[in-house]
C-alpha positions in Angstrom: 25.1 -49.3 22.6 28.4 -47.5 22.5 29.1 -43.8 21.7 32.4 -43.7 20.2 34.9 -41.1 19.9 37.3 -41.4 17.0 40.5 -39.8 17.9 43.6 -38.7 15.6 46.4 -37.3 17.9 48.7 -35.0 16.1 46.6 -31.9 15.7 44.1 -33.1 18.2 45.9 -34.3 21.4 48.6 -31.8 20.5 48.7 -28.5 18.9 52.0 -28.3 17.3 54.0 -30.8 15.1 57.4 -32.1 16.8 60.6 -31.1 16.0 61.3 -27.7 16.7 59.8 -27.5 20.5 59.3 -30.6 22.6 55.9 -31.0 23.3 54.5 -31.7 27.2 55.3 -35.0 28.7 54.6 -37.7 25.9 53.5 -35.2 23.4 49.9 -34.5 24.7 49.1 -30.8 25.3 47.1 -30.0 28.9 44.6 -28.0 26.8 43.9 -30.7 24.5 43.6 -33.3 27.2 41.7 -31.2 29.3 39.2 -30.7 26.4 39.3 -34.6 25.9 38.4 -34.9 29.6 35.2 -32.5 29.1 33.8 -35.0 26.5 34.3 -37.8 28.8 33.0 -36.3 31.9 29.8 -35.1 29.5 29.7 -38.3 28.0 30.8 -40.8 30.4 29.7 -43.7 28.6 31.9 -42.7 25.4 35.0 -44.8 24.4 38.0 -43.8 22.3 39.1 -45.6 19.3 42.4 -44.4 17.9 42.5 -43.4 14.3 45.9 -41.8 14.4 49.3 -43.2 12.8 50.4 -43.8 16.1 47.9 -46.6 16.3 50.9 -48.4 14.7 53.3 -47.7 17.7 53.1 -49.1 21.2 55.3 -46.9 22.7 55.0 -43.0 21.9 56.8 -42.4 18.6 58.1 -39.0 19.4 59.5 -38.8 22.9 59.6 -41.9 24.8 61.0 -45.1 23.6 59.6 -47.2 26.5 56.4 -46.2 27.8 53.1 -47.5 26.4 51.5 -44.0 25.3 47.9 -45.5 25.4 48.2 -46.1 29.1 49.8 -42.7 29.8 46.6 -41.4 27.8 44.4 -43.4 29.8 46.2 -41.8 33.1 46.0 -38.5 31.6 42.3 -38.7 31.3 41.6 -40.6 34.4 39.7 -43.1 32.8 41.3 -46.7 32.8 40.2 -49.0 29.5 38.5 -45.9 27.8 40.5 -46.7 24.8 38.7 -49.7 23.4 40.9 -49.9 20.1 42.1 -49.0 16.8 40.7 -48.6 13.2 42.3 -50.8 10.8 44.9 -49.7 8.4 43.4 -50.2 5.1 44.2 -48.8 1.6 40.7 -48.0 0.3 38.2 -45.4 -0.7 34.6 -44.7 0.1 34.1 -41.5 -2.0 32.3 -41.4 -5.1 35.3 -39.4 -6.6 37.6 -42.1 -6.3 40.2 -40.6 -4.3 41.7 -42.7 -1.7 41.1 -41.4 1.7 42.9 -43.8 4.2 41.7 -42.6 7.4 38.0 -42.2 6.3 38.1 -45.6 4.9 39.6 -47.3 8.0 36.6 -45.5 10.1 34.2 -46.7 7.5 35.3 -50.2 7.8 35.3 -50.1 11.9 31.7 -48.9 11.6 30.5 -51.7 9.2 32.2 -54.3 11.3 30.8 -52.7 14.9 27.5 -51.5 13.6 25.6 -53.4 15.9 27.0 -52.2 19.1 27.8 -48.2 18.1 24.8 -45.9 19.0 26.4 -42.6 17.9 29.9 -41.5 17.2 32.2 -38.6 16.3 35.5 -37.7 14.9 38.2 -35.8 16.0 40.6 -34.8 13.4 42.8 -32.0 12.0 43.0 -33.2 8.6 39.3 -33.0 7.4 39.8 -33.0 3.7 40.0 -36.8 3.7 36.3 -36.7 4.9 35.1 -34.5 1.9 32.1 -36.0 -0.2 32.1 -39.1 2.1 29.1 -40.1 4.3 31.3 -39.2 7.4 32.2 -35.6 6.8 29.1 -34.7 8.7 30.6 -36.2 11.8 34.1 -34.5 11.7 34.7 -32.2 14.6 37.5 -29.9 12.8 40.7 -29.4 15.1 42.5 -27.7 12.6 46.3 -27.7 13.4 47.0 -24.6 11.2 45.0 -22.3 13.6 47.4 -24.0 16.5 44.0 -25.0 18.5 44.0 -28.5 18.8 41.0 -29.9 20.5 39.6 -27.1 22.4 36.6 -26.6 24.5 34.5 -25.4 21.6 35.4 -28.5 19.5 34.8 -30.5 22.8 31.3 -29.0 23.2 30.4 -29.6 19.5 31.2 -33.1 20.0 29.6 -33.8 23.1 26.3 -32.2 21.6 26.6 -34.6 18.8 27.7 -37.7 21.1 24.2 -36.6 23.2 22.2 -36.0 19.9 21.3 -32.4 20.9 22.6 -31.1 17.8 23.0 -32.9 14.2 26.5 -33.2 12.9 28.1 -30.3 11.4 26.3 -27.3 13.1 28.6 -24.3 13.2 28.6 -23.4 16.6 27.5 -25.4 19.9 24.8 -23.7 21.7 24.1 -25.6 25.0 24.6 -23.6 28.2 27.5 -25.9 29.5 29.2 -25.2 26.1 29.1 -21.6 26.6 30.5 -21.9 30.1 33.3 -24.1 29.0 34.1 -21.7 26.1 34.9 -18.8 28.8 37.6 -20.8 30.5 40.6 -22.8 29.7 40.6 -24.4 33.4 37.3 -26.2 32.7 38.5 -29.5 34.2 42.0 -30.0 36.1 45.2 -29.7 34.6 47.1 -33.1 33.9 
């Protein structure tokens, strides 16, 4: 059975929207990539499923017009074939309130289709309002872009603990010793 990281890109793997300042090469932020590396190092059997609007593009939509961004990301992570797919693009609702939560609906559909092979999962996203009042909201690690944080060591540790089952979803603060060490350092894995 697989452990899945449902991963957004903008606001998770980079810390700013594009336009004002060009991000590091291919739009990925080094600290955010290092945090994702930490998750993959601590949960080596985890695989990534892309939830971002980037899934609609074969090439990186902001900087490069020729390079397949998924391969660039896998190279930065030093994990070939770690990205196993994308969520479907649906317009649906899984909330009892009736609002349309496309990303949540996409993840819900992916989980239903692959339910026999997924053991645990976590959702890395900066737009968590789309998960409110859905059964998925407890599995979301909030990488809120307004704080300028993106995916960081604290988020990564929370995700690791959900994937390992050492804490339940939606805990306020990771308490695992390795997470405490990671929180104290920006250089917890090599830079890209």
